[in-house]
N, CA, C and O atoms as CSV, one atom per row, in Angstrom:
chain,resi,resn,atom,element,x,y,z
A,1,MET,N,N,113.817,-206.296,176.715
A,1,MET,CA,C,112.912,-205.293,177.244
A,1,MET,C,C,113.052,-204.010,176.425
A,1,MET,O,O,114.160,-203.546,176.157
A,2,GLU,N,N,111.917,-203.454,176.038
A,2,GLU,CA,C,111.925,-202.226,175.251
A,2,GLU,C,C,112.170,-201.029,176.166
A,2,GLU,O,O,111.621,-200.937,177.264
A,3,ARG,N,N,112.999,-200.128,175.687
A,3,ARG,CA,C,113.292,-198.920,176.467
A,3,ARG,C,C,112.195,-197.875,176.293
A,3,ARG,O,O,111.524,-197.811,175.262
A,4,LEU,N,N,112.039,-197.083,177.305
A,4,LEU,CA,C,111.072,-195.996,177.291
A,4,LEU,C,C,111.470,-194.953,176.259
A,4,LEU,O,O,112.627,-194.536,176.203
A,5,LYS,N,N,110.517,-194.535,175.447
A,5,LYS,CA,C,110.740,-193.455,174.489
A,5,LYS,C,C,110.013,-192.233,175.022
A,5,LYS,O,O,108.801,-192.261,175.236
A,6,VAL,N,N,110.752,-191.177,175.229
A,6,VAL,CA,C,110.221,-189.963,175.832
A,6,VAL,C,C,110.064,-188.884,174.770
A,6,VAL,O,O,110.903,-188.744,173.880
A,7,LYS,N,N,108.976,-188.122,174.877
A,7,LYS,CA,C,108.748,-186.962,174.015
A,7,LYS,C,C,109.022,-185.720,174.857
A,7,LYS,O,O,108.787,-185.710,176.065
A,8,VAL,N,N,109.514,-184.692,174.210
A,8,VAL,CA,C,109.870,-183.466,174.925
A,8,VAL,C,C,109.107,-182.289,174.319
A,8,VAL,O,O,109.060,-182.117,173.101
A,9,ALA,N,N,108.513,-181.486,175.198
A,9,ALA,CA,C,107.780,-180.295,174.761
A,9,ALA,C,C,108.254,-179.085,175.560
A,9,ALA,O,O,108.786,-179.209,176.663
A,10,VAL,N,N,108.044,-177.922,174.972
A,10,VAL,CA,C,108.388,-176.667,175.638
A,10,VAL,C,C,107.135,-175.799,175.729
A,10,VAL,O,O,106.297,-175.797,174.827
A,11,TYR,N,N,107.026,-175.072,176.818
A,11,TYR,CA,C,105.919,-174.150,177.057
A,11,TYR,C,C,106.523,-172.804,177.439
A,11,TYR,O,O,107.433,-172.745,178.265
A,12,MET,N,N,106.024,-171.727,176.847
A,12,MET,CA,C,106.550,-170.407,177.120
A,12,MET,C,C,105.531,-169.567,177.882
A,12,MET,O,O,104.404,-169.361,177.431
A,13,ILE,N,N,105.951,-169.094,179.034
A,13,ILE,CA,C,105.115,-168.248,179.881
A,13,ILE,C,C,105.484,-166.805,179.568
A,13,ILE,O,O,106.464,-166.282,180.098
A,14,LEU,N,N,104.701,-166.160,178.708
A,14,LEU,CA,C,104.908,-164.743,178.419
A,14,LEU,C,C,104.169,-163.953,179.488
A,14,LEU,O,O,102.938,-163.956,179.531
A,15,LEU,N,N,104.913,-163.282,180.342
A,15,LEU,CA,C,104.350,-162.538,181.467
A,15,LEU,C,C,104.462,-161.048,181.170
A,15,LEU,O,O,105.565,-160.518,181.041
A,16,ASN,N,N,103.307,-160.366,181.059
A,16,ASN,CA,C,103.362,-158.933,180.739
A,16,ASN,C,C,103.532,-158.090,182.002
A,16,ASN,O,O,103.555,-158.612,183.117
A,17,LYS,N,N,103.650,-156.786,181.805
A,17,LYS,CA,C,103.913,-155.872,182.929
A,17,LYS,C,C,102.754,-155.804,183.921
A,17,LYS,O,O,102.937,-155.365,185.057
A,18,ASP,N,N,101.565,-156.234,183.502
A,18,ASP,CA,C,100.400,-156.263,184.386
A,18,ASP,C,C,100.282,-157.574,185.147
A,18,ASP,O,O,99.320,-157.775,185.888
A,19,GLY,N,N,101.264,-158.482,184.969
A,19,GLY,CA,C,101.241,-159.763,185.660
A,19,GLY,C,C,100.335,-160.791,185.019
A,19,GLY,O,O,99.998,-161.799,185.640
A,20,ARG,N,N,99.938,-160.545,183.780
A,20,ARG,CA,C,99.088,-161.494,183.060
A,20,ARG,C,C,99.932,-162.364,182.141
A,20,ARG,O,O,101.010,-161.965,181.700
A,21,VAL,N,N,99.420,-163.568,181.858
A,21,VAL,CA,C,100.126,-164.554,181.043
A,21,VAL,C,C,99.352,-164.770,179.750
A,21,VAL,O,O,98.121,-164.808,179.750
A,22,LEU,N,N,100.087,-164.911,178.645
A,22,LEU,CA,C,99.458,-165.138,177.342
A,22,LEU,C,C,99.078,-166.609,177.184
A,22,LEU,O,O,99.915,-167.502,177.315
A,23,PHE,N,N,97.788,-166.840,176.898
A,23,PHE,CA,C,97.277,-168.178,176.606
A,23,PHE,C,C,96.579,-168.151,175.251
A,23,PHE,O,O,96.026,-167.130,174.842
A,24,GLY,N,N,96.614,-169.279,174.569
A,24,GLY,CA,C,95.884,-169.433,173.322
A,24,GLY,C,C,94.881,-170.561,173.456
A,24,GLY,O,O,95.116,-171.540,174.165
A,25,ARG,N,N,93.746,-170.410,172.758
A,25,ARG,CA,C,92.738,-171.463,172.793
A,25,ARG,C,C,93.048,-172.469,171.680
A,25,ARG,O,O,93.047,-172.126,170.497
A,26,ARG,N,N,93.311,-173.708,172.079
A,26,ARG,CA,C,93.702,-174.769,171.145
A,26,ARG,C,C,92.521,-175.202,170.281
A,26,ARG,O,O,91.382,-175.275,170.742
A,27,SER,N,N,92.828,-175.488,169.010
A,27,SER,CA,C,91.795,-176.028,168.132
A,27,SER,C,C,92.429,-176.917,167.063
A,27,SER,O,O,93.505,-176.616,166.547
A,28,ASN,N,N,91.750,-178.007,166.744
A,28,ASN,CA,C,92.175,-178.930,165.675
A,28,ASN,C,C,93.555,-179.541,165.887
A,28,ASN,O,O,94.256,-179.815,164.914
A,29,THR,N,N,93.963,-179.763,167.143
A,29,THR,CA,C,95.289,-180.326,167.407
A,29,THR,C,C,95.229,-181.771,167.882
A,29,THR,O,O,96.208,-182.509,167.777
A,30,GLY,N,N,94.062,-182.174,168.411
A,30,GLY,CA,C,93.936,-183.514,168.957
A,30,GLY,C,C,94.342,-183.616,170.421
A,30,GLY,O,O,94.255,-184.694,171.009
A,31,TRP,N,N,94.787,-182.506,171.022
A,31,TRP,CA,C,95.153,-182.503,172.442
A,31,TRP,C,C,94.585,-181.246,173.089
A,31,TRP,O,O,94.956,-180.128,172.730
A,32,GLN,N,N,93.690,-181.438,174.037
A,32,GLN,CA,C,93.109,-180.346,174.828
A,32,GLN,C,C,92.445,-179.276,173.956
A,32,GLN,O,O,92.457,-178.097,174.309
A,33,ASP,N,N,91.866,-179.681,172.822
A,33,ASP,CA,C,91.182,-178.715,171.957
A,33,ASP,C,C,90.059,-178.015,172.718
A,33,ASP,O,O,89.325,-178.646,173.479
A,34,GLY,N,N,89.933,-176.717,172.506
A,34,GLY,CA,C,88.950,-175.898,173.200
A,34,GLY,C,C,89.459,-175.323,174.509
A,34,GLY,O,O,88.851,-174.408,175.065
A,35,LYS,N,N,90.566,-175.851,175.005
A,35,LYS,CA,C,91.151,-175.382,176.268
A,35,LYS,C,C,92.208,-174.309,176.007
A,35,LYS,O,O,92.755,-174.214,174.908
A,36,LEU,N,N,92.486,-173.504,177.032
A,36,LEU,CA,C,93.551,-172.514,176.962
A,36,LEU,C,C,94.875,-173.159,177.355
A,36,LEU,O,O,94.947,-173.914,178.326
A,37,SER,N,N,95.908,-172.857,176.599
A,37,SER,CA,C,97.245,-173.369,176.880
A,37,SER,C,C,98.266,-172.303,176.499
A,37,SER,O,O,97.951,-171.334,175.809
A,38,LEU,N,N,99.466,-172.499,176.953
A,38,LEU,CA,C,100.558,-171.584,176.630
A,38,LEU,C,C,101.057,-171.825,175.202
A,38,LEU,O,O,100.840,-172.901,174.646
A,39,PRO,N,N,101.724,-170.830,174.604
A,39,PRO,CA,C,102.449,-171.123,173.366
A,39,PRO,C,C,103.417,-172.269,173.657
A,39,PRO,O,O,104.149,-172.235,174.647
A,40,SER,N,N,103.416,-173.272,172.797
A,40,SER,CA,C,104.185,-174.478,173.110
A,40,SER,C,C,104.469,-175.271,171.846
A,40,SER,O,O,103.977,-174.952,170.763
A,41,GLY,N,N,105.277,-176.314,172.012
A,41,GLY,CA,C,105.534,-177.204,170.889
A,41,GLY,C,C,106.537,-178.267,171.245
A,41,GLY,O,O,107.104,-178.276,172.338
A,42,HIS,N,N,106.746,-179.165,170.306
A,42,HIS,CA,C,107.695,-180.261,170.497
A,42,HIS,C,C,109.115,-179.813,170.186
A,42,HIS,O,O,109.348,-178.947,169.343
A,43,VAL,N,N,110.053,-180.427,170.891
A,43,VAL,CA,C,111.466,-180.237,170.585
A,43,VAL,C,C,111.788,-181.163,169.416
A,43,VAL,O,O,111.550,-182.369,169.482
A,44,ASP,N,N,112.331,-180.588,168.352
A,44,ASP,CA,C,112.675,-181.370,167.165
A,44,ASP,C,C,113.977,-182.135,167.378
A,44,ASP,O,O,114.799,-181.737,168.203
A,45,PRO,N,N,114.173,-183.234,166.638
A,45,PRO,CA,C,115.436,-183.974,166.743
A,45,PRO,C,C,116.634,-183.058,166.494
A,45,PRO,O,O,116.646,-182.273,165.545
A,46,GLY,N,N,117.638,-183.170,167.360
A,46,GLY,CA,C,118.845,-182.361,167.233
A,46,GLY,C,C,118.711,-180.935,167.733
A,46,GLY,O,O,119.630,-180.132,167.577
A,47,GLU,N,N,117.586,-180.617,168.327
A,47,GLU,CA,C,117.309,-179.261,168.803
A,47,GLU,C,C,117.354,-179.236,170.330
A,47,GLU,O,O,116.908,-180.181,170.980
A,48,LEU,N,N,117.882,-178.175,170.894
A,48,LEU,CA,C,117.858,-177.981,172.343
A,48,LEU,C,C,116.517,-177.380,172.752
A,48,LEU,O,O,115.892,-176.685,171.950
A,49,PRO,N,N,116.058,-177.631,173.980
A,49,PRO,CA,C,114.788,-177.051,174.415
A,49,PRO,C,C,114.743,-175.524,174.280
A,49,PRO,O,O,113.710,-174.978,173.894
A,50,THR,N,N,115.828,-174.836,174.587
A,50,THR,CA,C,115.811,-173.376,174.454
A,50,THR,C,C,115.668,-172.953,172.989
A,50,THR,O,O,114.994,-171.968,172.689
A,51,GLU,N,N,116.294,-173.689,172.091
A,51,GLU,CA,C,116.154,-173.389,170.665
A,51,GLU,C,C,114.715,-173.615,170.215
A,51,GLU,O,O,114.172,-172.840,169.428
A,52,SER,N,N,114.111,-174.669,170.714
A,52,SER,CA,C,112.723,-174.968,170.393
A,52,SER,C,C,111.794,-173.866,170.911
A,52,SER,O,O,110.866,-173.451,170.216
A,53,ALA,N,N,112.049,-173.400,172.127
A,53,ALA,CA,C,111.226,-172.332,172.707
A,53,ALA,C,C,111.274,-171.075,171.846
A,53,ALA,O,O,110.243,-170.456,171.583
A,54,ILE,N,N,112.452,-170.707,171.416
A,54,ILE,CA,C,112.619,-169.521,170.569
A,54,ILE,C,C,111.892,-169.718,169.239
A,54,ILE,O,O,111.186,-168.819,168.782
A,55,ARG,N,N,112.059,-170.881,168.619
A,55,ARG,CA,C,111.414,-171.187,167.335
A,55,ARG,C,C,109.896,-171.196,167.467
A,55,ARG,O,O,109.196,-170.603,166.647
A,56,GLU,N,N,109.387,-171.865,168.496
A,56,GLU,CA,C,107.937,-171.980,168.662
A,56,GLU,C,C,107.276,-170.627,168.925
A,56,GLU,O,O,106.180,-170.374,168.423
A,57,LEU,N,N,107.915,-169.759,169.696
A,57,LEU,CA,C,107.331,-168.434,169.937
A,57,LEU,C,C,107.179,-167.662,168.633
A,57,LEU,O,O,106.166,-166.999,168.410
A,58,GLU,N,N,108.182,-167.750,167.781
A,58,GLU,CA,C,108.103,-167.052,166.500
A,58,GLU,C,C,107.046,-167.684,165.597
A,58,GLU,O,O,106.273,-166.973,164.956
A,59,GLU,N,N,107.009,-169.019,165.542
A,59,GLU,CA,C,106.051,-169.718,164.684
A,59,GLU,C,C,104.604,-169.522,165.139
A,59,GLU,O,O,103.705,-169.396,164.308
A,60,GLU,N,N,104.378,-169.498,166.441
A,60,GLU,CA,C,103.005,-169.471,166.946
A,60,GLU,C,C,102.442,-168.074,167.181
A,60,GLU,O,O,101.272,-167.821,166.897
A,61,VAL,N,N,103.279,-167.154,167.705
A,61,VAL,CA,C,102.745,-165.835,168.068
A,61,VAL,C,C,103.586,-164.666,167.552
A,61,VAL,O,O,103.390,-163.530,167.983
A,62,ASP,N,N,104.518,-164.931,166.637
A,62,ASP,CA,C,105.320,-163.891,165.988
A,62,ASP,C,C,106.137,-163.054,166.977
A,62,ASP,O,O,106.270,-161.842,166.814
A,63,ILE,N,N,106.677,-163.709,167.994
A,63,ILE,CA,C,107.542,-163.038,168.972
A,63,ILE,C,C,108.955,-163.575,168.798
A,63,ILE,O,O,109.188,-164.781,168.881
A,64,ALA,N,N,109.898,-162.665,168.556
A,64,ALA,CA,C,111.303,-163.045,168.424
A,64,ALA,C,C,112.032,-162.693,169.716
A,64,ALA,O,O,111.959,-161.561,170.194
A,65,ILE,N,N,112.730,-163.668,170.270
A,65,ILE,CA,C,113.506,-163.448,171.489
A,65,ILE,C,C,114.887,-164.063,171.314
A,65,ILE,O,O,115.132,-164.842,170.392
A,66,LYS,N,N,115.780,-163.692,172.223
A,66,LYS,CA,C,117.130,-164.245,172.259
A,66,LYS,C,C,117.239,-165.196,173.445
A,66,LYS,O,O,116.446,-165.107,174.382
A,67,PRO,N,N,118.218,-166.111,173.416
A,67,PRO,CA,C,118.344,-167.083,174.519
A,67,PRO,C,C,118.421,-166.444,175.905
A,67,PRO,O,O,117.893,-166.999,176.869
A,68,GLU,N,N,119.065,-165.299,176.015
A,68,GLU,CA,C,119.197,-164.669,177.334
A,68,GLU,C,C,117.887,-164.070,177.843
A,68,GLU,O,O,117.832,-163.612,178.984
A,69,GLN,N,N,116.833,-164.062,177.028
A,69,GLN,CA,C,115.540,-163.526,177.444
A,69,GLN,C,C,114.619,-164.604,178.023
A,69,GLN,O,O,113.501,-164.301,178.440
A,70,ILE,N,N,115.077,-165.852,178.052
A,70,ILE,CA,C,114.238,-166.911,178.608
A,70,ILE,C,C,114.899,-167.522,179.835
A,70,ILE,O,O,116.122,-167.603,179.938
A,71,GLN,N,N,114.057,-167.941,180.745
A,71,GLN,CA,C,114.534,-168.520,181.998
A,71,GLN,C,C,113.727,-169.776,182.298
A,71,GLN,O,O,112.496,-169.739,182.301
A,72,ILE,N,N,114.413,-170.884,182.549
A,72,ILE,CA,C,113.703,-172.112,182.912
A,72,ILE,C,C,113.095,-171.932,184.304
A,72,ILE,O,O,113.773,-171.508,185.240
A,73,LYS,N,N,111.811,-172.259,184.424
A,73,LYS,CA,C,111.136,-172.087,185.708
A,73,LYS,C,C,110.542,-173.383,186.255
A,73,LYS,O,O,110.335,-173.519,187.461
A,74,HIS,N,N,110.270,-174.337,185.353
A,74,HIS,CA,C,109.630,-175.557,185.828
A,74,HIS,C,C,109.837,-176.677,184.813
A,74,HIS,O,O,109.932,-176.428,183.611
A,75,ILE,N,N,109.905,-177.906,185.307
A,75,ILE,CA,C,109.978,-179.096,184.470
A,75,ILE,C,C,108.916,-180.057,184.990
A,75,ILE,O,O,108.795,-180.275,186.196
A,76,ALA,N,N,108.156,-180.623,184.072
A,76,ALA,CA,C,107.099,-181.555,184.462
A,76,ALA,C,C,107.245,-182.845,183.668
A,76,ALA,O,O,107.592,-182.838,182.487
A,77,TYR,N,N,106.970,-183.953,184.352
A,77,TYR,CA,C,106.937,-185.250,183.687
A,77,TYR,C,C,105.497,-185.735,183.694
A,77,TYR,O,O,104.847,-185.794,184.737
A,78,ARG,N,N,105.011,-186.084,182.500
A,78,ARG,CA,C,103.652,-186.612,182.386
A,78,ARG,C,C,103.710,-188.117,182.181
A,78,ARG,O,O,104.620,-188.630,181.530
A,79,LYS,N,N,102.745,-188.809,182.734
A,79,LYS,CA,C,102.713,-190.270,182.652
A,79,LYS,C,C,102.593,-190.773,181.216
A,79,LYS,O,O,102.858,-191.945,180.947
A,80,ASP,N,N,102.194,-189.892,180.287
A,80,ASP,CA,C,102.150,-190.278,178.878
A,80,ASP,C,C,103.528,-190.113,178.218
A,80,ASP,O,O,103.650,-190.021,176.997
A,81,ASN,N,N,104.552,-190.081,179.069
A,81,ASN,CA,C,105.962,-190.064,178.658
A,81,ASN,C,C,106.400,-188.768,177.983
A,81,ASN,O,O,107.190,-188.788,177.038
A,82,TYR,N,N,105.889,-187.658,178.466
A,82,TYR,CA,C,106.339,-186.343,178.028
A,82,TYR,C,C,107.156,-185.700,179.135
A,82,TYR,O,O,106.829,-185.823,180.315
A,83,ILE,N,N,108.203,-185.023,178.750
A,83,ILE,CA,C,108.922,-184.113,179.634
A,83,ILE,C,C,108.635,-182.721,179.109
A,83,ILE,O,O,108.907,-182.419,177.947
A,84,ASP,N,N,108.085,-181.872,179.967
A,84,ASP,CA,C,107.703,-180.516,179.587
A,84,ASP,C,C,108.605,-179.503,180.283
A,84,ASP,O,O,108.761,-179.528,181.504
A,85,PHE,N,N,109.191,-178.618,179.494
A,85,PHE,CA,C,109.997,-177.515,180.018
A,85,PHE,C,C,109.158,-176.248,179.968
A,85,PHE,O,O,108.593,-175.915,178.927
A,86,TYR,N,N,109.076,-175.541,181.088
A,86,TYR,CA,C,108.339,-174.277,181.175
A,86,TYR,C,C,109.345,-173.138,181.295
A,86,TYR,O,O,110.102,-173.058,182.262
A,87,PHE,N,N,109.337,-172.259,180.294
A,87,PHE,CA,C,110.259,-171.128,180.252
A,87,PHE,C,C,109.504,-169.832,180.491
A,87,PHE,O,O,108.412,-169.635,179.958
A,88,LEU,N,N,110.085,-168.952,181.292
A,88,LEU,CA,C,109.512,-167.635,181.547
A,88,LEU,C,C,110.144,-166.620,180.609
A,88,LEU,O,O,111.362,-166.590,180.434
A,89,VAL,N,N,109.297,-165.788,180.007
A,89,VAL,CA,C,109.742,-164.696,179.144
A,89,VAL,C,C,109.063,-163.429,179.646
A,89,VAL,O,O,107.837,-163.327,179.629
A,90,ARG,N,N,109.865,-162.464,180.094
A,90,ARG,CA,C,109.328,-161.203,180.607
A,90,ARG,C,C,109.561,-160.041,179.648
A,90,ARG,O,O,108.907,-159.003,179.746
A,91,ASP,N,N,110.495,-160.223,178.724
A,91,ASP,CA,C,110.912,-159.115,177.867
A,91,ASP,C,C,110.903,-159.564,176.418
A,91,ASP,O,O,111.565,-160.542,176.069
A,92,TRP,N,N,110.169,-158.871,175.580
A,92,TRP,CA,C,110.126,-159.158,174.149
A,92,TRP,C,C,109.656,-157.898,173.434
A,92,TRP,O,O,109.122,-156.978,174.053
A,93,ALA,N,N,109.859,-157.874,172.140
A,93,ALA,CA,C,109.396,-156.758,171.318
A,93,ALA,C,C,108.191,-157.219,170.507
A,93,ALA,O,O,108.110,-158.379,170.105
A,94,GLY,N,N,107.265,-156.308,170.272
A,94,GLY,CA,C,106.113,-156.614,169.432
A,94,GLY,C,C,104.912,-157.078,170.225
A,94,GLY,O,O,104.963,-157.241,171.444
A,95,ASN,N,N,103.835,-157.284,169.498
A,95,ASN,CA,C,102.586,-157.756,170.083
A,95,ASN,C,C,102.269,-159.144,169.537
A,95,ASN,O,O,102.279,-159.347,168.323
A,96,PRO,N,N,101.990,-160.092,170.414
A,96,PRO,CA,C,101.679,-161.449,169.958
A,96,PRO,C,C,100.446,-161.464,169.045
A,96,PRO,O,O,99.445,-160.800,169.314
A,97,ILE,N,N,100.549,-162.230,167.974
A,97,ILE,CA,C,99.416,-162.443,167.086
A,97,ILE,C,C,99.339,-163.941,166.757
A,97,ILE,O,O,100.331,-164.661,166.868
A,98,ILE,N,N,98.168,-164.388,166.357
A,98,ILE,CA,C,97.994,-165.798,165.993
A,98,ILE,C,C,98.634,-166.028,164.632
A,98,ILE,O,O,98.233,-165.430,163.634
A,99,MET,N,N,99.633,-166.904,164.605
A,99,MET,CA,C,100.321,-167.238,163.355
A,99,MET,C,C,99.848,-168.575,162.786
A,99,MET,O,O,100.092,-168.878,161.618
A,100,GLU,N,N,99.172,-169.369,163.612
A,100,GLU,CA,C,98.671,-170.674,163.170
A,100,GLU,C,C,97.164,-170.757,163.473
A,100,GLU,O,O,96.751,-171.449,164.403
A,101,PRO,N,N,96.347,-170.042,162.673
A,101,PRO,CA,C,94.908,-170.005,162.970
A,101,PRO,C,C,94.216,-171.366,162.884
A,101,PRO,O,O,93.113,-171.527,163.406
A,102,SER,N,N,94.845,-172.342,162.235
A,102,SER,CA,C,94.247,-173.679,162.181
A,102,SER,C,C,94.437,-174.426,163.500
A,102,SER,O,O,93.786,-175.446,163.726
A,103,LYS,N,N,95.335,-173.927,164.389
A,103,LYS,CA,C,95.601,-174.589,165.666
A,103,LYS,C,C,95.226,-173.750,166.885
A,103,LYS,O,O,95.202,-174.254,168.007
A,104,CYS,N,N,94.936,-172.474,166.661
A,104,CYS,CA,C,94.640,-171.553,167.772
A,104,CYS,C,C,93.533,-170.598,167.345
A,104,CYS,O,O,93.659,-169.905,166.335
A,105,SER,N,N,92.445,-170.564,168.118
A,105,SER,CA,C,91.304,-169.730,167.745
A,105,SER,C,C,91.305,-168.351,168.387
A,105,SER,O,O,90.625,-167.447,167.902
A,106,GLU,N,N,92.064,-168.171,169.481
A,106,GLU,CA,C,92.150,-166.848,170.110
A,106,GLU,C,C,93.341,-166.790,171.054
A,106,GLU,O,O,93.806,-167.810,171.563
A,107,LEU,N,N,93.825,-165.565,171.276
A,107,LEU,CA,C,94.855,-165.302,172.279
A,107,LEU,C,C,94.240,-164.433,173.354
A,107,LEU,O,O,93.507,-163.490,173.055
A,108,VAL,N,N,94.539,-164.752,174.619
A,108,VAL,CA,C,94.020,-163.966,175.737
A,108,VAL,C,C,95.106,-163.796,176.799
A,108,VAL,O,O,95.898,-164.705,177.047
A,109,TRP,N,N,95.128,-162.622,177.418
A,109,TRP,CA,C,96.007,-162.375,178.561
A,109,TRP,C,C,95.212,-162.709,179.809
A,109,TRP,O,O,94.115,-162.185,180.004
A,110,VAL,N,N,95.753,-163.577,180.657
A,110,VAL,CA,C,95.008,-164.148,181.777
A,110,VAL,C,C,95.742,-163.918,183.095
A,110,VAL,O,O,96.964,-164.038,183.177
A,111,ASP,N,N,94.966,-163.587,184.116
A,111,ASP,CA,C,95.461,-163.588,185.487
A,111,ASP,C,C,95.394,-165.040,185.954
A,111,ASP,O,O,94.300,-165.576,186.129
A,112,ILE,N,N,96.550,-165.689,186.159
A,112,ILE,CA,C,96.537,-167.122,186.464
A,112,ILE,C,C,96.000,-167.444,187.856
A,112,ILE,O,O,95.807,-168.614,188.184
A,113,ASN,N,N,95.759,-166.429,188.672
A,113,ASN,CA,C,95.169,-166.687,189.981
A,113,ASN,C,C,93.676,-166.973,189.875
A,113,ASN,O,O,93.045,-167.407,190.839
A,114,ILE,N,N,93.120,-166.723,188.690
A,114,ILE,CA,C,91.721,-167.036,188.446
A,114,ILE,C,C,91.685,-168.426,187.808
A,114,ILE,O,O,92.203,-168.623,186.709
A,115,THR,N,N,91.084,-169.369,188.490
A,115,THR,CA,C,91.050,-170.744,187.997
A,115,THR,C,C,89.711,-171.011,187.322
A,115,THR,O,O,88.650,-170.782,187.902
A,116,LYS,N,N,89.781,-171.496,186.094
A,116,LYS,CA,C,88.579,-171.849,185.345
A,116,LYS,C,C,88.786,-173.218,184.724
A,116,LYS,O,O,89.914,-173.694,184.592
A,117,ASP,N,N,87.694,-173.836,184.350
A,117,ASP,CA,C,87.759,-175.149,183.718
A,117,ASP,C,C,88.275,-175.087,182.286
A,117,ASP,O,O,88.525,-176.128,181.677
A,118,GLU,N,N,88.437,-173.889,181.742
A,118,GLU,CA,C,88.806,-173.783,180.334
A,118,GLU,C,C,90.309,-173.915,180.072
A,118,GLU,O,O,90.746,-173.719,178.939
A,119,PHE,N,N,91.095,-174.236,181.074
A,119,PHE,CA,C,92.539,-174.395,180.912
A,119,PHE,C,C,92.916,-175.869,180.781
A,119,PHE,O,O,92.272,-176.736,181.371
A,120,ALA,N,N,93.954,-176.144,180.011
A,120,ALA,CA,C,94.557,-177.473,180.036
A,120,ALA,C,C,95.089,-177.651,181.460
A,120,ALA,O,O,95.961,-176.887,181.875
A,121,PRO,N,N,94.593,-178.634,182.225
A,121,PRO,CA,C,94.884,-178.710,183.661
A,121,PRO,C,C,96.364,-178.747,184.021
A,121,PRO,O,O,96.806,-177.991,184.887
A,122,ASN,N,N,97.130,-179.609,183.375
A,122,ASN,CA,C,98.547,-179.703,183.736
A,122,ASN,C,C,99.284,-178.414,183.413
A,122,ASN,O,O,100.208,-178.041,184.136
A,123,VAL,N,N,98.900,-177.724,182.346
A,123,VAL,CA,C,99.562,-176.484,181.945
A,123,VAL,C,C,99.297,-175.390,182.980
A,123,VAL,O,O,100.213,-174.667,183.372
A,124,LEU,N,N,98.053,-175.271,183.417
A,124,LEU,CA,C,97.731,-174.264,184.424
A,124,LEU,C,C,98.468,-174.536,185.735
A,124,LEU,O,O,99.038,-173.618,186.325
A,125,LEU,N,N,98.459,-175.781,186.191
A,125,LEU,CA,C,99.134,-176.115,187.453
A,125,LEU,C,C,100.635,-175.860,187.375
A,125,LEU,O,O,101.207,-175.276,188.295
A,126,ALA,N,N,101.273,-176.283,186.304
A,126,ALA,CA,C,102.717,-176.069,186.165
A,126,ALA,C,C,103.041,-174.583,186.046
A,126,ALA,O,O,104.052,-174.128,186.581
A,127,THR,N,N,102.199,-173.824,185.353
A,127,THR,CA,C,102.417,-172.378,185.214
A,127,THR,C,C,102.315,-171.697,186.569
A,127,THR,O,O,103.143,-170.849,186.901
A,128,LYS,N,N,101.318,-172.056,187.346
A,128,LYS,CA,C,101.179,-171.479,188.689
A,128,LYS,C,C,102.389,-171.814,189.554
A,128,LYS,O,O,102.907,-170.950,190.261
A,129,LYS,N,N,102.840,-173.067,189.500
A,129,LYS,CA,C,104.017,-173.456,190.283
A,129,LYS,C,C,105.244,-172.680,189.824
A,129,LYS,O,O,106.047,-172.244,190.648
A,130,ALA,N,N,105.392,-172.506,188.522
A,130,ALA,CA,C,106.537,-171.781,187.979
A,130,ALA,C,C,106.555,-170.333,188.449
A,130,ALA,O,O,107.603,-169.811,188.829
A,131,LEU,N,N,105.409,-169.696,188.423
A,131,LEU,CA,C,105.344,-168.273,188.776
A,131,LEU,C,C,105.327,-168.024,190.283
A,131,LEU,O,O,105.722,-166.952,190.739
A,132,ASN,N,N,104.873,-169.008,191.053
A,132,ASN,CA,C,104.793,-168.835,192.501
A,132,ASN,C,C,105.966,-169.455,193.245
A,132,ASN,O,O,105.966,-169.498,194.475
A,133,GLY,N,N,106.966,-169.935,192.512
A,133,GLY,CA,C,108.150,-170.505,193.144
A,133,GLY,C,C,107.854,-171.758,193.950
A,133,GLY,O,O,108.457,-171.972,195.001
A,134,GLN,N,N,106.933,-172.591,193.473
A,134,GLN,CA,C,106.526,-173.791,194.216
A,134,GLN,C,C,107.274,-175.035,193.747
A,134,GLN,O,O,106.679,-176.101,193.595
A,135,GLY,N,N,108.544,-174.901,193.525
A,135,GLY,CA,C,109.350,-176.045,193.135
A,135,GLY,C,C,109.596,-176.098,191.641
A,135,GLY,O,O,108.824,-175.554,190.851
A,136,ILE,N,N,110.654,-176.742,191.273
A,136,ILE,CA,C,111.074,-176.802,189.877
A,136,ILE,C,C,110.501,-178.020,189.151
A,136,ILE,O,O,110.581,-178.086,187.924
A,137,PHE,N,N,109.918,-178.998,189.884
A,137,PHE,CA,C,109.525,-180.253,189.257
A,137,PHE,C,C,108.141,-180.709,189.686
A,137,PHE,O,O,107.756,-180.591,190.850
A,138,SER,N,N,107.393,-181.241,188.700
A,138,SER,CA,C,106.066,-181.831,188.966
A,138,SER,C,C,105.945,-183.132,188.198
A,138,SER,O,O,106.630,-183.355,187.200
A,139,GLU,N,N,105.051,-183.992,188.692
A,139,GLU,CA,C,104.676,-185.199,187.960
A,139,GLU,C,C,103.149,-185.189,187.806
A,139,GLU,O,O,102.411,-184.908,188.750
A,140,PHE,N,N,102.705,-185.503,186.590
A,140,PHE,CA,C,101.275,-185.535,186.321
A,140,PHE,C,C,100.889,-186.918,185.852
A,140,PHE,O,O,101.555,-187.497,184.994
A,141,THR,N,N,99.800,-187.463,186.419
A,141,THR,CA,C,99.373,-188.806,186.067
A,141,THR,C,C,98.349,-188.802,184.938
A,141,THR,O,O,98.059,-189.859,184.378
A,142,GLU,N,N,97.802,-187.664,184.594
A,142,GLU,CA,C,96.816,-187.589,183.498
A,142,GLU,C,C,97.421,-186.988,182.262
A,142,GLU,O,O,96.739,-186.848,181.246
């Protein structure tokens, strides 16, 4: 019997002082293109999720943070065999900018209480649960 191979991704919830969250519009990635999603990425072999979160924030939006500036808020398992870690970041220096224009067409600060069809569904639901204290774990079938 073949063992399950799991992929691991990290999502960073940058929450500003106005209570808004940074989302980017995905493009040319093959997953949820045209939808808004958090800065995110895969955990590389030999890398810890927190290390990946720090690396991805710098690569995607030019934000440098230290490990003590991130807090795990939610973990989600997707039926497509992904484990997603959602980290909250409240404190950082600088202003986010698009560092990968081939994968992101715009950055927007969003009030997550406003629900629109333009969000990657699992990302929006997990982000809301993370920020509203609705449990540490979710399972998504899509």
